[in-house]
C-alpha positions in Angstrom: 31.4 -9.8 -24.8 30.8 -10.7 -21.1 30.4 -7.0 -20.2 26.7 -7.3 -20.5 24.2 -9.7 -18.9 24.0 -12.0 -21.9 27.2 -11.1 -23.7 28.7 -14.4 -22.5 26.5 -16.1 -25.2 28.1 -14.3 -28.1 31.4 -15.8 -29.4 33.6 -13.6 -31.6 37.0 -15.3 -31.2 38.3 -18.8 -31.9 39.0 -21.0 -28.9 42.5 -20.1 -27.8 43.6 -23.5 -26.6 41.9 -25.6 -29.3 43.3 -29.1 -29.5 42.0 -31.3 -32.4 41.9 -35.1 -32.2 44.6 -37.0 -34.0 42.3 -38.1 -36.8 42.0 -34.5 -37.9 44.8 -33.5 -40.4 45.2 -30.0 -39.0 46.5 -31.6 -35.8 49.4 -33.0 -37.9 50.2 -30.1 -40.1 52.7 -27.3 -39.6 50.6 -24.3 -38.4 53.0 -21.9 -40.1 52.0 -23.3 -43.5 49.0 -21.0 -43.7 48.7 -21.4 -47.5 47.3 -24.9 -47.3 45.3 -24.6 -44.1 41.7 -23.8 -43.8 40.8 -20.7 -41.8 38.9 -21.8 -38.6 36.6 -18.8 -37.9 34.6 -19.9 -34.8 34.5 -22.8 -32.4 31.9 -23.5 -29.8 31.8 -26.1 -27.0 31.0 -26.3 -23.3 34.4 -24.9 -22.5 33.8 -21.7 -24.5 30.2 -21.2 -23.3 29.2 -23.4 -20.3 26.4 -25.8 -21.4 26.9 -25.2 -25.1 27.1 -28.0 -27.7 29.9 -28.5 -30.3 30.1 -26.4 -33.4 32.8 -25.0 -35.7 32.9 -22.7 -38.8 35.7 -22.9 -41.3 36.6 -21.2 -44.6 38.4 -23.4 -47.2 40.5 -21.6 -49.7 41.6 -22.8 -53.2 45.1 -23.4 -51.8 43.7 -26.0 -49.4 42.6 -28.5 -52.1 44.7 -31.7 -52.2 44.4 -35.4 -52.1 45.2 -35.3 -48.4 42.7 -36.7 -45.9 41.2 -33.8 -43.8 39.7 -36.2 -41.3 40.2 -39.9 -41.0 37.4 -42.4 -40.3 35.9 -42.1 -36.8 32.7 -42.1 -34.8 31.1 -39.9 -32.2 28.7 -40.8 -29.3 26.4 -37.9 -30.6 24.8 -36.9 -33.9 26.6 -34.5 -36.2 25.7 -32.4 -39.1 28.4 -31.7 -41.6 27.9 -28.9 -44.3 29.8 -27.4 -47.2 28.5 -24.4 -49.0 30.0 -22.9 -52.2 30.3 -19.2 -52.8 28.9 -18.9 -56.4 26.2 -16.3 -55.6 24.6 -16.9 -59.0 24.2 -20.6 -58.2 24.3 -21.3 -54.4 24.0 -25.0 -55.1 27.4 -25.0 -56.9 30.0 -26.2 -54.3 32.7 -24.5 -56.3 34.8 -27.6 -55.8 34.8 -31.3 -55.0 34.6 -32.9 -51.6 34.8 -36.7 -50.9 33.0 -37.9 -47.8 32.7 -41.6 -46.8 29.7 -42.8 -44.7 30.1 -46.4 -43.3 32.6 -47.3 -46.0 30.4 -45.8 -48.8 32.1 -43.1 -50.9 30.2 -39.9 -51.8 31.8 -37.3 -54.2 30.0 -34.0 -53.8 30.1 -31.1 -56.3 27.0 -29.3 -54.9 26.5 -27.5 -51.6 25.4 -30.1 -49.1 24.4 -31.0 -45.6 25.1 -34.5 -44.3 23.4 -35.9 -41.1 25.6 -38.3 -39.3 23.7 -40.5 -36.7 25.4 -41.2 -33.4 27.9 -44.0 -33.8 28.0 -43.9 -37.6 31.5 -44.3 -39.0 32.2 -41.4 -41.2 35.1 -40.1 -43.2 37.7 -40.1 -44.6 36.9 -36.5 -45.7 39.0 -35.2 -48.6 38.7 -31.7 -50.2 39.8 -32.6 -53.7 39.2 -29.3 -55.5 38.4 -25.7 -54.5 37.6 -23.3 -57.3 36.3 -20.5 -55.1 36.1 -20.3 -51.3 33.9 -22.9 -49.6 32.3 -22.4 -46.2 32.3 -25.5 -43.9 30.1 -25.8 -40.8 29.6 -28.6 -38.4 27.4 -29.0 -35.4 26.6 -31.7 -32.9 24.9 -31.9 -29.5 28.1 -33.2 -27.8 29.5 -30.8 -25.2 33.0 -31.3 -26.7 34.3 -32.6 -30.0 35.7 -36.0 -29.2 
C-alpha cells in the first residue's frame, strides 16, 4: 500500500522472509503439513514497517490441537501481551478449546478467552494448544522492534 503518503503503515501481507526462533514449534514442522499448522495472518516488526514494534496475528484451527509444545520456555528483553480469543459469538468468553500456558514454572490451563501480560525478562511457556473445538484467534504484541 505504499502508493499513497501513509500507505506504508498499512500491512496486508505476511512477512515474506519470516524466520521464527528455534523455541517456536512452527520452525521445526514440515510447512507442507498445513492441516496441523496455524494460519499466520499478519506479522509486524521494524523490518516490515521501519520503527514498528513486534506483533503477530494467527488463526488456530481444530486440526491444530495436540499435546505438542507450540513454544518452549523463553524470555524476552521486552514486555509481551499474549491473547487467545474464542469464536463462540453467543459467549465471547468461551475459548472454544483449551490452552496451557506456563508463567515462571507455574501452569495455567485456560478455557476462557484471555490476555496474559508478560513482564520483560519473565520466563514464559511452554505453550500447548490442547483442544480446539472452534477456531481460536491468537494475537501477540510487544514493544521490541523484532521478535527475539
